[in-house]
C-alpha positions in Angstrom: 0.0 0.0 0.0 1.6 3.2 -1.1 1.0 6.5 0.6 -0.8 9.0 -1.5 0.7 12.5 -2.1 -2.0 13.9 0.1 -1.0 11.6 3.0 2.7 11.1 2.7 5.2 10.1 5.4 7.8 12.4 7.0 10.9 11.6 8.9 11.0 13.4 12.3 13.0 16.4 11.1 10.6 16.9 8.1 7.6 16.4 10.4 8.7 19.2 12.7 9.3 21.4 9.7 5.8 20.6 8.3 4.2 21.5 11.7 6.2 24.8 11.8 5.3 25.8 8.2 1.7 24.8 8.3 0.6 25.5 11.9 3.3 27.9 13.2 3.9 25.2 15.8 7.0 25.9 17.8 8.1 22.3 17.3 11.6 20.7 16.7 12.6 17.2 15.9 14.0 17.0 19.5 10.6 17.9 20.9 8.9 15.3 18.8 11.4 12.7 20.0 10.7 13.7 23.6 6.9 13.4 23.0 7.5 10.0 21.5 9.0 8.9 24.8 6.7 10.6 27.3 3.5 10.6 25.2 1.3 13.4 24.0 2.8 13.8 20.6 1.5 12.9 17.1 1.0 9.2 16.2 4.0 7.7 14.4 5.1 4.5 12.8 8.5 2.7 12.7 10.1 2.0 9.4 12.9 -0.3 10.5 14.5 1.7 13.3 13.3 5.1 12.0 10.2 6.9 13.3 8.0 8.2 10.5 4.9 10.4 10.8 1.9 10.3 8.5 0.8 13.7 7.3 -2.8 13.1 8.3 -1.7 12.2 11.9 0.4 15.4 12.1 -2.6 17.5 11.0 -4.9 15.7 13.5 -2.5 16.3 16.3 -1.9 19.9 15.5 -5.6 20.7 15.2 -6.2 19.1 18.6 -3.5 21.3 20.1 -5.1 24.5 18.8 -7.0 26.5 21.4 -10.4 28.0 20.8 -10.7 31.3 18.9 -10.6 34.3 21.2 -10.8 38.0 20.7 -9.2 39.1 23.9 -6.9 37.6 26.6 -9.6 38.5 29.2 -12.2 36.4 27.5 -13.4 33.6 29.8 -15.2 31.8 27.0 -14.0 31.2 23.5 -15.9 32.8 20.5 -18.4 30.4 19.0 
């Protein structure tokens, strides 16, 4: 089963770059490595000994990390 161009796989360094470019996420490959150990990061697979990240898993994780839309730092409730 080949990955489609819409759902390709990234090595850890490329995954961090994808997250920075597409979500402005302050993420490095070292941070993704730490999350792989302690949990809380995007899902990944192993290809031999190399961790690889599916693009759709990166997008799902990044969207889950986004906070609600707000118009002020003093807002108690997010904007609907």
